[in-house]
Kinemage of the C-alpha trace (Angstrom):
@kinemage 1
@onewidth
@group {chain A} dominant
@subgroup {mainchain}
@vectorlist {calphas} color= white
{ca met a 1} P -18.310 17.531 16.243
{ca thr a 2} L -21.621 16.184 17.302
{ca glu a 3} L -22.081 14.268 14.011
{ca arg a 4} L -18.407 12.942 14.103
{ca lys a 5} L -18.918 11.567 17.626
{ca phe a 6} L -22.314 9.831 16.677
{ca leu a 7} L -20.343 8.170 13.432
{ca gly a 8} L -17.415 7.140 15.678
{ca trp a 9} L -19.881 5.435 18.252
{ca leu a 10} L -21.954 3.981 15.357
{ca asp a 11} L -18.495 2.671 13.643
{ca ser a 12} L -17.316 1.235 16.994
{ca leu a 13} L -20.580 -0.414 17.345
{ca gln a 14} L -20.564 -1.725 13.924
{ca gln a 15} L -16.785 -3.010 14.463
{ca ser a 16} L -17.316 -4.852 17.648
{ca asn a 17} L -14.868 -7.389 18.130
{ca glu a 18} L -15.604 -9.019 21.449
{ca ala a 19} L -16.650 -12.311 19.958
{ca ile a 20} L -14.232 -12.461 17.375
{ca ser a 21} L -11.540 -15.200 18.215
{ca ser a 22} L -10.540 -16.410 14.781
{ca pro a 23} L -9.979 -14.554 11.372
{ca asp a 24} L -13.101 -16.431 9.947
{ca gln a 25} L -15.251 -14.535 12.294
{ca ala a 26} L -14.672 -11.427 10.399
{ca phe a 27} L -17.493 -9.829 8.635
{ca asp a 28} L -15.465 -7.248 6.861
{ca val a 29} L -11.889 -6.136 6.992
{ca met a 30} L -12.451 -3.210 9.199
{ca asp a 31} L -12.997 -5.780 11.842
{ca phe a 32} L -9.563 -6.407 12.160
{ca glu a 33} L -8.371 -2.913 12.966
{ca pro a 34} L -9.331 -2.985 16.483
{ca leu a 35} L -7.900 -6.495 16.855
{ca ala a 36} L -4.609 -5.039 15.402
{ca arg a 37} L -4.879 -1.502 17.893
{ca lys a 38} L -5.106 -4.388 20.846
{ca ala a 39} L -2.148 -6.582 19.717
{ca leu a 40} L 0.049 -4.106 19.007
{ca pro a 41} L 2.178 -1.555 21.175
{ca pro a 42} L 1.025 1.968 21.055
{ca ala a 43} L 4.015 3.185 18.920
{ca his a 44} L 3.349 0.550 16.490
{ca phe a 45} L -0.408 0.688 15.863
{ca gly a 46} L 0.196 4.621 15.540
{ca tyr a 47} L 2.847 4.180 12.843
{ca leu a 48} L 0.318 1.807 11.144
{ca ala a 49} L -2.293 4.216 11.546
{ca thr a 50} L -1.020 7.664 11.402
{ca gly a 51} L -1.516 10.034 8.564
{ca val a 52} L -0.242 13.734 8.259
{ca asp a 53} L -1.484 16.772 10.461
{ca asp a 54} L -5.330 15.706 11.531
{ca asp a 55} L -5.279 12.594 9.096
{ca gly a 56} L -7.445 14.612 6.799
{ca thr a 57} L -6.046 12.911 3.525
{ca val a 58} L -6.267 9.715 5.283
{ca arg a 59} L -10.261 9.925 5.698
{ca ala a 60} L -10.427 11.726 2.464
{ca asn a 61} L -9.359 8.675 1.021
{ca arg a 62} L -11.690 6.587 2.375
{ca glu a 63} L -14.657 8.902 1.831
{ca gly a 64} L -13.775 9.482 -1.861
{ca tyr a 65} L -15.237 5.843 -2.572
{ca ser a 66} L -18.705 7.487 -0.901
{ca his a 67} L -19.099 9.860 -4.083
{ca ile a 68} L -19.441 7.081 -6.579
{ca gln a 69} L -22.552 5.363 -6.946
{ca ile a 70} L -22.852 2.022 -8.794
{ca arg a 71} L -25.232 1.421 -11.898
{ca ala a 72} L -26.271 -2.226 -11.672
{ca arg a 73} L -27.679 -3.810 -14.728
{ca arg a 74} L -30.445 -6.913 -14.611
{ca leu a 75} L -30.894 -10.028 -16.077
{ca val a 76} L -27.507 -10.971 -17.112
{ca asp a 77} L -26.367 -14.583 -16.449
{ca val a 78} L -23.809 -14.034 -13.549
{ca glu a 79} L -23.450 -17.897 -12.541
{ca asn a 80} L -19.736 -17.829 -13.716
{ca val a 81} L -17.640 -14.603 -12.797
{ca asp a 82} L -14.149 -14.393 -13.781
{ca met a 83} L -12.062 -11.805 -11.475
{ca ser a 84} L -8.651 -12.594 -12.961
{ca val a 85} L -6.313 -10.040 -14.487
{ca ser a 86} L -3.080 -9.705 -16.197
{ca leu a 87} L -0.245 -7.179 -15.679
{ca phe a 88} L 2.942 -7.395 -17.845
{ca gly a 89} L 2.056 -10.746 -19.144
{ca thr a 90} L 1.335 -12.532 -15.759
{ca lys a 91} L -2.434 -13.561 -15.027
{ca trp a 92} L -3.402 -13.007 -11.228
{ca ser a 93} L -6.723 -14.493 -9.758
{ca thr a 94} L -8.018 -11.238 -8.740
{ca pro a 95} L -6.922 -7.551 -9.213
{ca ile a 96} L -6.228 -6.843 -5.197
{ca val a 97} L -2.689 -6.413 -4.953
{ca leu a 98} L -0.776 -6.043 -1.678
{ca ser a 99} L 0.766 -2.729 -1.620
{ca pro a 100} L 4.281 -2.533 0.319
{ca val a 101} L 4.258 -1.961 3.990
{ca ser a 102} L 7.294 -1.242 5.727
{ca ala a 103} L 8.626 -2.981 8.697
{ca gln a 104} L 6.135 -5.610 9.053
{ca lys a 105} L 7.735 -7.601 11.917
{ca ala a 106} L 6.742 -4.894 13.985
{ca phe a 107} L 3.194 -6.021 13.649
{ca his a 108} L 3.969 -10.233 13.740
{ca pro a 109} L 7.140 -11.669 14.078
{ca glu a 110} L 7.030 -13.401 10.662
{ca gly a 111} L 6.319 -10.098 9.005
{ca glu a 112} L 6.563 -10.080 5.157
{ca val a 113} L 7.265 -13.874 5.173
{ca ala a 114} L 3.687 -14.431 6.318
{ca val a 115} L 2.308 -11.917 4.057
{ca ala a 116} L 3.906 -13.600 1.069
{ca arg a 117} L 2.737 -16.926 2.229
{ca ala a 118} L -0.963 -15.584 2.417
{ca ala a 119} L -0.358 -14.022 -1.104
{ca his a 120} L 0.759 -17.177 -2.266
{ca ala a 121} L -2.011 -19.113 -0.765
{ca lys a 122} L -4.759 -16.700 -2.893
{ca gly a 123} L -2.767 -16.148 -5.837
{ca his a 124} L -2.182 -12.215 -5.366
{ca leu a 125} L 0.696 -10.177 -6.552
{ca met a 126} L 2.847 -8.589 -3.511
{ca met a 127} L 4.772 -5.550 -3.652
{ca leu a 128} L 7.777 -5.443 -1.152
{ca ser a 129} L 8.938 -2.319 0.583
{ca thr a 130} L 12.505 -1.484 0.381
{ca val a 131} L 12.410 -1.135 4.134
{ca ala a 132} L 10.757 -4.501 4.930
{ca thr a 133} L 11.987 -6.735 7.501
{ca ala a 134} L 12.433 -9.731 5.202
{ca ser a 135} L 14.685 -9.873 2.307
{ca ile a 136} L 13.241 -10.214 -1.684
{ca glu a 137} L 14.761 -13.629 -1.581
{ca asp a 138} L 12.573 -14.802 1.244
{ca ala a 139} L 9.667 -13.035 0.266
{ca thr a 140} L 9.720 -14.654 -3.439
{ca ala a 141} L 10.377 -17.939 -1.901
{ca ala a 142} L 7.309 -17.607 0.369
{ca ala a 143} L 5.219 -16.205 -2.201
{ca gly a 144} L 5.912 -19.140 -4.633
{ca ala a 145} L 6.449 -16.397 -7.285
{ca pro a 146} L 8.519 -13.336 -7.727
{ca val a 147} L 7.434 -9.977 -6.011
{ca trp a 148} L 7.699 -6.642 -7.311
{ca gln a 149} L 10.489 -4.566 -5.450
{ca gln a 150} L 9.163 -1.030 -4.093
{ca leu a 151} L 12.424 1.447 -4.203
{ca tyr a 152} L 13.155 4.339 -1.949
{ca pro a 153} L 16.287 5.332 -4.062
{ca thr a 154} L 18.187 7.024 -1.107
{ca asn a 155} L 20.554 10.123 -2.045
{ca val a 156} L 23.367 7.944 -3.249
{ca trp a 157} L 23.094 6.728 -6.644
{ca glu a 158} L 25.100 3.284 -6.159
{ca val a 159} L 23.035 2.392 -3.391
{ca ser a 160} L 19.706 2.938 -5.373
{ca arg a 161} L 21.345 0.766 -8.447
{ca ala a 162} L 22.466 -2.338 -6.095
{ca ile a 163} L 19.014 -2.369 -4.751
{ca val a 164} L 17.439 -2.597 -8.073
{ca lys a 165} L 20.140 -5.086 -9.636
{ca arg a 166} L 19.638 -7.357 -6.262
{ca ala a 167} L 15.753 -7.326 -7.186
{ca glu a 168} L 16.523 -8.146 -10.676
{ca ala a 169} L 18.674 -11.230 -9.596
{ca ala a 170} L 16.275 -12.688 -7.467
{ca gly a 171} L 13.525 -12.718 -10.191
{ca ser a 172} L 11.404 -9.413 -9.539
{ca pro a 173} L 9.563 -8.406 -12.839
{ca ala a 174} L 9.108 -4.946 -11.658
{ca ile a 175} L 10.556 -1.765 -9.895
{ca val a 176} L 8.401 0.399 -8.206
{ca leu a 177} L 9.725 3.608 -7.530
{ca thr a 178} L 7.992 5.565 -4.778
{ca val a 179} L 7.879 9.556 -5.261
{ca asp a 180} L 5.509 10.868 -3.242
{ca leu a 181} L 7.076 10.899 0.367
{ca his a 182} L 9.753 13.298 1.922
{ca asp a 183} L 11.196 13.338 5.483
{ca gly a 184} L 9.360 15.678 7.715
{ca ser a 185} L 6.019 14.590 7.507
{ca asn a 186} L 3.760 15.955 10.669
{ca arg a 187} L 2.664 12.658 11.437
{ca glu a 188} L 0.575 13.734 14.724
{ca thr a 189} L -1.316 10.509 15.240
{ca leu a 190} L 2.040 8.573 15.293
{ca phe a 191} L 3.832 11.365 17.820
{ca arg a 192} L 0.924 11.014 20.096
{ca ala a 193} L 0.908 7.276 20.275
{ca gln a 194} L 4.875 7.338 20.919
{ca leu a 195} L 3.997 9.235 24.005
{ca glu a 196} L 1.770 6.728 25.409
{ca asp a 197} L 4.118 4.111 24.714
{ca lys a 198} L 6.461 3.570 27.922
{ca arg a 199} L 8.334 0.915 26.349
{ca glu a 200} L 12.176 1.382 25.975
{ca cys a 201} L 12.672 1.831 22.256
{ca ser a 202} L 16.120 1.070 21.972
{ca ala a 203} L 15.190 -2.446 22.771
{ca cys a 204} L 14.272 -3.011 19.391
{ca his a 205} L 15.145 -0.291 17.672
{ca ser a 206} L 18.381 1.849 17.198
{ca gly a 207} L 19.540 4.597 14.975
{ca ala a 208} L 18.431 8.143 13.696
{ca tyr a 209} L 16.162 6.679 11.360
{ca ser a 210} L 14.090 4.561 13.287
{ca pro a 211} L 10.232 5.264 12.143
{ca phe a 212} L 8.893 4.396 15.659
{ca ala a 213} L 12.098 6.004 17.690
{ca arg a 214} L 10.732 8.751 20.295
{ca gly a 215} L 12.176 12.360 19.401
{ca lys a 216} L 10.983 15.869 18.749
{ca pro a 217} L 7.743 15.587 16.249
{ca gly a 218} L 9.158 15.874 12.540
{ca thr a 219} L 12.779 14.604 13.180
{ca arg a 220} L 14.453 11.667 13.735
{ca ser a 221} L 15.845 10.629 17.113
{ca gly a 222} L 19.263 8.837 17.693
{ca thr a 223} L 22.774 9.117 16.850
{ca gly a 224} L 23.598 6.200 14.555
{ca gly a 225} L 22.520 7.412 11.267
{ca phe a 226} L 21.322 5.739 8.348
{ca ala a 227} L 23.390 2.730 8.846
{ca gln a 228} L 22.010 1.974 12.355
{ca tyr a 229} L 18.585 2.259 10.514
{ca ala a 230} L 19.567 -0.032 7.783
{ca ala a 231} L 21.008 -2.859 10.090
{ca arg a 232} L 17.657 -4.388 10.470
{ca lys a 233} L 16.376 -3.862 6.856
{ca pro a 234} L 17.889 -6.699 4.668
{ca met a 235} L 17.816 -4.818 1.267
{ca phe a 236} L 20.811 -3.199 2.638
{ca asn a 237} L 22.937 -5.619 3.648
{ca gly a 238} L 26.124 -5.444 2.284
{ca leu a 239} L 26.054 -1.867 1.034
{ca asp a 240} L 28.012 1.295 1.429
{ca leu a 241} L 25.876 3.282 3.458
{ca ser a 242} L 28.239 5.830 4.760
{ca lys a 243} L 27.222 8.617 2.167
{ca val a 244} L 23.752 7.919 2.805
{ca thr a 245} L 21.931 10.781 4.569
{ca ala a 246} L 18.053 10.809 3.108
{ca leu a 247} L 15.756 7.408 2.471
{ca his a 248} L 13.516 9.875 -0.100
{ca pro a 249} L 15.797 12.582 -1.496
{ca thr a 250} L 14.466 15.944 -2.010
{ca asn a 251} L 16.287 16.632 -5.176
{ca met a 252} L 14.764 13.654 -7.108
{ca asn a 253} L 13.270 14.670 -10.727
{ca trp a 254} L 12.531 13.698 -13.765
{ca asp a 255} L 16.334 13.150 -14.747
{ca phe a 256} L 16.631 10.639 -12.106
{ca val a 257} L 13.918 8.666 -13.535
{ca lys a 258} L 15.494 8.716 -16.942
{ca arg a 259} L 18.762 7.578 -15.290
{ca leu a 260} L 16.791 4.766 -13.460
{ca arg a 261} L 14.883 3.967 -16.698
{ca asp a 262} L 18.166 3.171 -18.380
{ca thr a 263} L 19.681 0.991 -15.585
{ca val a 264} L 16.285 -1.221 -15.040
{ca ser a 265} L 16.275 -4.109 -17.235
{ca val a 266} L 12.622 -5.035 -15.977
{ca lys a 267} L 9.219 -2.976 -16.053
{ca leu a 268} L 9.495 0.216 -14.196
{ca leu a 269} L 6.736 2.033 -12.490
{ca val a 270} L 6.260 5.320 -10.524
{ca lys a 271} L 4.205 4.915 -7.687
{ca gly a 272} L 2.763 8.184 -6.044
{ca val a 273} L 1.707 10.257 -9.417
{ca val a 274} L -1.852 11.975 -8.870
{ca thr a 275} L -1.962 14.353 -11.860
{ca arg a 276} L -2.457 13.914 -15.505
{ca glu a 277} L 0.630 16.425 -16.031
{ca asp a 278} L 3.083 14.030 -14.189
{ca ala a 279} L 1.205 10.952 -15.731
{ca his a 280} L 2.365 12.655 -19.376
{ca leu a 281} L 5.634 12.865 -18.230
{ca ala a 282} L 6.103 9.459 -16.697
{ca ala a 283} L 4.813 8.316 -20.229
{ca glu a 284} L 7.163 10.305 -22.273
{ca his a 285} L 10.028 8.977 -20.021
{ca gly a 286} L 9.626 5.247 -20.753
{ca val a 287} L 8.059 4.364 -17.610
{ca asp a 288} L 5.537 1.271 -17.748
{ca gly a 289} L 3.191 1.925 -15.466
{ca leu a 290} L 1.993 4.029 -12.518
{ca val a 291} L 0.428 3.789 -9.338
{ca val a 292} L -1.889 6.485 -8.268
{ca ser a 293} L -1.051 7.000 -4.404
{ca asn a 294} L -0.780 9.278 -1.952
{ca his a 295} L 1.108 6.462 0.613
{ca gly a 296} L -2.184 6.201 2.542
{ca gly a 297} L -2.890 9.621 3.619
{ca arg a 298} L 0.686 9.633 5.231
{ca ala a 299} L 2.795 11.735 2.794
{ca glu a 300} L 1.039 15.059 2.714
{ca glu a 301} L -2.148 16.685 3.595
{ca thr a 302} L -3.551 17.375 0.347
{ca leu a 303} L -7.105 16.319 1.243
{ca arg a 304} L -7.580 14.638 -2.188
{ca pro a 305} L -8.367 11.208 -2.504
{ca thr a 306} L -6.621 8.825 -4.627
{ca val a 307} L -9.953 7.702 -6.418
{ca glu a 308} L -10.446 11.159 -7.447
{ca ser a 309} L -6.790 11.820 -8.861
{ca leu a 310} L -7.221 8.493 -10.637
{ca pro a 311} L -9.408 9.417 -13.892
{ca glu a 312} L -7.063 12.341 -14.412
{ca val a 313} L -3.750 9.992 -14.371
{ca ile a 314} L -5.524 7.799 -16.404
{ca glu a 315} L -6.192 10.504 -19.139
{ca gly a 316} L -2.855 11.420 -19.066
{ca val a 317} L -1.123 8.432 -20.033
{ca gly a 318} L -3.365 8.162 -22.801
{ca gly a 319} L -3.831 4.425 -22.712
{ca lys a 320} L -0.254 3.842 -23.166
{ca ile a 321} L 0.499 2.136 -19.672
{ca pro a 322} L -1.402 0.499 -17.100
{ca val a 323} L -2.518 2.466 -14.143
{ca leu a 324} L -2.940 1.039 -10.569
{ca val a 325} L -4.414 2.796 -7.358
{ca asp a 326} L -4.122 2.185 -3.660
{ca gly a 327} L -5.409 4.433 -0.640
{ca gly a 328} L -8.456 4.044 1.635
{ca val a 329} L -9.754 0.993 -0.350
{ca arg a 330} L -12.110 -1.266 2.110
{ca arg a 331} L -14.696 -2.896 0.513
{ca gly a 332} L -15.149 -4.870 -2.730
{ca thr a 333} L -17.314 -2.169 -3.874
{ca asp a 334} L -14.362 0.306 -3.441
{ca ile a 335} L -12.122 -2.401 -5.990
{ca phe a 336} L -15.155 -2.419 -8.208
{ca lys a 337} L -15.547 1.449 -8.388
{ca ala a 338} L -11.496 1.861 -8.858
{ca leu a 339} L -12.045 -0.652 -11.775
{ca ala a 340} L -14.860 1.190 -13.617
{ca leu a 341} L -12.786 4.243 -13.324
{ca gly a 342} L -9.870 2.500 -15.559
{ca ala a 343} L -7.566 1.178 -12.788
{ca ser a 344} L -5.709 -2.144 -14.126
{ca ala a 345} L -5.599 -3.121 -10.549
{ca val a 346} L -6.203 -2.035 -7.030
{ca gly a 347} L -4.005 -2.378 -3.967
{ca ile a 348} L -4.333 -2.579 -0.189
{ca gly a 349} L -2.240 -1.610 2.460
{ca arg a 350} L -3.370 -0.919 6.097
{ca pro a 351} L -6.154 -4.001 5.750
{ca his a 352} L -3.682 -6.754 5.109
{ca ala a 353} L -1.341 -5.265 7.968
{ca trp a 354} L -4.411 -5.050 10.476
{ca gly a 355} L -4.791 -8.834 9.476
{ca leu a 356} L -1.143 -9.440 10.188
{ca ala a 357} L -1.011 -8.006 13.507
{ca ala a 358} L -4.335 -9.810 14.789
{ca phe a 359} L -3.763 -13.396 13.287
{ca gly a 360} L -0.719 -13.459 11.002
{ca gln a 361} L -0.674 -15.232 7.967
{ca pro a 362} L -4.333 -16.662 8.622
{ca gly a 363} L -5.184 -12.849 9.017
{ca val a 364} L -3.921 -11.562 5.721
{ca glu a 365} L -5.597 -14.664 3.921
{ca ala a 366} L -9.067 -13.690 5.700
{ca val a 367} L -8.585 -10.312 4.673
{ca leu a 368} L -8.157 -11.042 1.065
{ca glu a 369} L -11.067 -13.614 0.948
{ca ile a 370} L -13.060 -10.888 2.357
{ca leu a 371} L -12.341 -8.770 -0.485
{ca arg a 372} L -12.477 -11.452 -3.082
{ca arg a 373} L -15.902 -12.356 -1.781
{ca glu a 374} L -17.247 -8.881 -1.979
{ca leu a 375} L -15.719 -8.091 -5.001
{ca arg a 376} L -17.384 -11.242 -6.744
{ca thr a 377} L -20.693 -10.299 -5.096
{ca ile a 378} L -20.677 -6.926 -6.491
{ca met a 379} L -19.722 -8.229 -9.823
{ca arg a 380} L -22.555 -10.722 -9.629
{ca gln a 381} L -25.116 -7.779 -8.695
{ca ala a 382} L -24.071 -5.521 -11.052
{ca gly a 383} L -24.088 -7.569 -14.143
{ca thr a 384} L -20.377 -7.825 -14.695
{ca val a 385} L -19.192 -11.467 -15.427
{ca ser a 386} L -15.150 -10.327 -15.921
{ca val a 387} L -13.081 -7.523 -15.040
{ca asp a 388} L -12.858 -6.167 -18.456
{ca lys a 389} L -16.785 -5.800 -18.415
{ca ile a 390} L -16.073 -3.485 -15.593
{ca thr a 391} L -16.415 -0.037 -17.429
{ca his a 392} L -17.276 3.476 -16.712
{ca ala a 393} L -20.981 2.974 -17.664
{ca tyr a 394} L -21.534 0.906 -14.366
{ca ile a 395} L -20.745 3.944 -12.181
{ca thr a 396} L -21.933 7.589 -11.590
{ca gln a 397} L -20.764 10.346 -9.482
{ca ser a 398} L -22.331 11.986 -6.402
{ca arg a 399} L -21.872 14.789 -4.311
């Protein structure tokens, strides 16, 4: 406890934001977190920050990177560094991906549109949440390129299929099925933040499925059911939601993946796989890619960081399909380590939401620019002039 208090004090000292009044003044992406906390209502920041139980997996995701050391090579000409990567035939300026974050208008009035504009300005891939507060059409227009559509399938197949076909019609080249989240997660940080928030939530939220609505921990408050919740989620517009009772069905299995594979005409990825067994099954079921993820530590309290799951997932697919990873990424060195372990690209979630809450689109752009700068720096320091040169030979494990 004494050590934790000291580290908390040291962190607050290192991340002091008293002098930061514009995004270009930030030293690292963590500088945006206290600004987001200050800018947001308690319940909204609590929703963004929360993990499960005592947030142990959130911390584990971050700490996992501290157990990996970088082996730097010397006397390499690193004047020209190429950070670009290709995913399914599309070239991106860096391997940094904007992972799906739901309800981003809760953090800034422009929400996902501001994030998409930042992605366009910096040349980054963006994934859009099913429960985004902007439509895929608006996000695609703002991004200047097709975005990947993340999928919460609900318990009604017709709704799942309709979301997929709408995304395909909007030009989305990939559907990303999320399989690591179930209703009922014990998100204590969120529940405590809700108690601190004295606003009347019904002013901007209605219905049983609002992630911010107050109620008994582990339950959804309200009486309107899924339809009222979905009223503010554009991807559900025009759909019959009368039979929908769950955003993340508990009976989803590999038969569902096969059915979705037979329906999706573009690339299909599964997000939330963390073991070699499931990775192998995904490849057997014709999945085109995987995202190693535990929902940023807000899905379950496994205490296992995604960066430690990454090697066995890559082993499980046997090089047949690309593997992305997210969770706990805060530094360019984290990105380097994930790439060295075999990741094809690396996602960030909370950092770009902090930037959005603090400064809108310029804040998101600043987060991306900081990570780009840090990645370029460590690539030079390690002697790797392109992403394909970042191999396992450049890292070593420590405990």
